[in-house]
N, C-alpha and C positions, 0 to 999 in steps of 0.2 A: 499351744500355738494358735494364733488367730487364723480364721478361715481364709482371709485374703492372702496372708503370707503363705499358707499351705498351698493354695492354688498356684501362686507364682513360683514357688519352689518346685512343684511337680511339673509345671509347664517348661521350666528352664532345665530341669534335670539336675539342678545343683542349687546350693544355697545362694541367696543374694549377697553380693559383696558389701560389706559395711566399712567404709573408709571415712574416717573423721580426721580432719587436719587440725593442726594446733590453733587454739583460739576459738574453736567452734564446738557446739554441743550437738550438732546434727550433721549428717552427710550432706553433700551438695545436692543430691537428688531428693526432690520433695517427696517422691513416692517412697523411696527407701527410708527417708527420714520419718515419714508418718508411720510406716510399719515398725520402725525401731522404737518409737515412743509407745506405740500400742503394745508391743511385746514387753517393754519395761513395765507398763501399767499392769499387764496380765500377771507378770512375775511377782509384782508387789502384792496384788490381791490374793494370789494363791500360795505364795511361799514365804513372804517376808513378814515377820512379826511387827506389830505396831507398838512402838515405844513412845515415851513421852517427849523425848528430845533427840535431835539428830546426832548429838555427840555419842550416844549409846551405840549407834551404828558404826561410827568410826572406831569405837573401842572394841569392836568385834570383827577382826580381819577375816575370820572364817565365814561370817555371814556375807561380807562383801565379795569374797571369792566365789561363794555359792551363787550370788547374783550374777557375777561376770560369767560363770559357767552356764547359767540359764540363757544368757544372751548369745554366748558362743555356740550353743546348741541350735540356735535358730538362724544365725548368719555366718557367713564366711568372714571372720574377723580375728585379729590378734589382740586379745584382751590384755596383753602385757604392755601395750603402747600407752604412754601417758595420756595423750588426747582421748583415747577410747575410755580409759579409766575415769577421766574427768567427766566425760559425757555421761557415762553410766551412773556415776555418783550424783550428777545433777538431776537426771531423770528419776533416779531412785528417791532422792530427797523430795522432788516435786510430787512423785506418785504417792509416797507415804503421807505427805502433808494433805493431799487431796483425799486419800483413803481415810485418814484419821478424821478429817472434817466431815466426811459422809457418815462415818460411824457415830460421831458426836451428834450430828443432825438427826440420825435415825433412832438412836438408843438413849440419848441423854437430854437434848434440848426439848423443853416442854413436857418432859416425862417426870412424874413424881419420883423422888429418891427411893421410895419404897418399891417402885416398879422397875428401877434400873437393873438390868441383868447382873447377877453376881458371878456368872460364868461367861467366859469369852464366847461371843456369837460367831467368831471366825476361827477356823481350824489352825491358821498360821500363828495365832497369838495364844499364849498360855493364860490360864485363869489368873495367875499371879501378875503377869504383865497387864492384863485387862483391869484388875482391881487398882493397880498403880495408875493406870490411865484415868479411871473414874475419879480417883482421889485428886489427880492433877486437875481435872475439869472442875471439881468442886472447890478448889482453892480460890480465895479472894483475888489473888493476882491473875489467875486464868480467867475468871469471870470479868475482871476489869478489862483485860486485853481483848476478850471476845466482844465486849460492848463497844470498845474503841474501833475494832475492825468492822463491826456491823455498821457503825456510824459512817466510817470511811467509805464502805461499799455503797451506802445510800447516796454519797456525794458524787459518784461516777456519772458524768454527763454524756460521754460519747461511748456508747456500748457497741462493740464490734459484733457483727452478725455472721461470723464464719463458724460459729459453734465450736466443736472440738477440733476442727481442722486448723492447722497453724496458718499464719499469714503466708509463709513461703509456699506451702502446698496449695493454698487457695489461689495465689497469684499464678502458679504454674498451671493450675487447672483451668485458668481462663482460656488457655489454648489460643485459637485464632479468632477470638471474639473481636479483636481490633484489626482484623484484616492484615495480619503480618506486621503491624506497627507496634512499637513498644508503648504500653500505656503510661501516661504521665503520672506524676505523684498524686495529682488531684483525682485522676481516674481510679487509681488504686484505693484512694480514700473512699471514693463513692462505692466501689465494689465491695469493700470490707465493712461498710456501714449501711448497706441497703438491705431491707427486710425481704422476706420471701414474697411479699405482696408488691415488690418493686416500689417501696415507699421509704421515706427517711423520717427520723424523729425530728421534732421541732428544733432541737439544739443542733443536730447535724445540718439541717437546712440553713440555720443562721451561720454556721461555719462556712458552708459552701458559698452563701451569698457574700460573706465578708471576703472570702478568697477571690471571688470573681471581681469584686469591687477594687480590691488591692491590685490585682493584675491589670485591670483596665486603666488604672491611673498611669499617665505618661511618666517616663523617667527623664532626667536632664539630658541624657545622650540619645534619647528617642528609641532605645531598645526595649524589648519586652522584659518584664520582670522575671526573675528566676522563680519558677513555680515551687521548687523544693524549699527555697528560703521563705517564700510567702506562706506556704503551708506550715512550716516550722514556727514562724512568728505568730500565726493565728492560733495554732494549737498551744503555743507557749503562754498565751493569755488566759487559757482555760485549764491547763494541766500544769502542775508544778514541774514534773519531769516527763515531757512527752517522749514516748518510745516508739511511736508509729513508724517513723522513717527508718529507724534501726530494725524494727521487726520485719519490714518488707524488703530490707536489704539495700536501702538507699543511703544509709549512713553506716559508718564503721562503729561497731559495738566494742568498747574497751573491755577486755577480758580481765578476769581476776589475776591471771598469770602475768599479763602485761602490767597491771597495776602493782602487783607484788614485786615484779622486777624493777619497776620505777622506784618503788619504796626502798628496795634493797640498794639501788644505785644512790639514792639520796642519803640513805643511812651511811653508805660507804664514803660518800663525799663529806658528810658531816664529821665522820670519824677521822678522815684524812685531814680536814681542817683543824680538828681538835689536836691531832698529833703534831701537826705543823706548828700550831700555836704553842704547844708544850715545848717543842724544840726551840722556838724563838725565845720563849721565856727562860729556858735553861741557858741558852747562849748569852742572853742579856745579863743574867745573874753572874755567869762566868766572866763576862767582860767587866762588870762592875767590880768583882773581886780582884781581877787583874789590875784594874786602874787603882784600886786601893793599895795593892801591894807595891805598884810602881811609885805611888805617892809616898808611901812609907820608906821605900828604898831611897828616894831622892832626899827625904828629910834626914835619914841616917847619913847619907853621903855629904850633905851640907854640914851636918854637925861634926863629922869626921874632918872635913876640910877646915872648919873653924878651929878645931883643936890643934890640927897640924900647923896652921898659921900662927897660933898663939905659942906653940912650942918653938917654932922657928925664930920668932922674935926674941924669945927669952934666951935662946942660945946665942943669938947675935949680940945681945946686950952684954 
């Protein structure tokens, strides 16, 4: 258990309540959220084996249950709830990815293959799993992906300066810095991109200057431009998918559950349309068959009437 969480638990005389609502991966309280993520990372480093792929964790329900139990031992939480399981899985995945990256950076990157450890350097991972991990890192596909990721990281222009602290926790820690007023979106951008020396990078300075220029321009109705929209537009010119407004809670983040629900609805609608089309096609075919039978019946009736008329004439003669 982290020292900070231990002190809070002792001072309260009980465990901190961990309540996670649907669609979220953290509790609403920034403090509890930070402690929750910290405990997830501690559990990953001390108890969770490092596999090559996330699907191996999903194939091991016992390992996931053990992880849920580690979290339940630190907080007052019902790990049977779906939102709690989803949040735990998300932070387990993030923690394992980061831990695996740190292991690769320390024991593999820049190290001659002859000097790479043949035994697992961490107690939570067996020697067999460690050797599989090393073989995975040595594969051409992994080397190519690693090179691509390294290139992409070098292209990041707007580096946040909150460190390991999440945006939500950093915003809450601002406290009364703004004299009881709610900080604007631009204020939040400044706070999360300001260095310890109270300076900004050249790219952040250009972003701020562009935002101020956009806001200062008059609108047709004479009203002040919406800062959130201006910030979103300016960031959109530099970042393919800007997530800043979602990370600080100013925009709704679409969740995978919502996206999967929408996909299910679309699939259901598509199937319904397909079934309806099949029904229409079937009824159309039945109608054509009925019309054919009616036409044949009329032809037979006409032929019968013609024979009857011929017979009647022959009798009269």
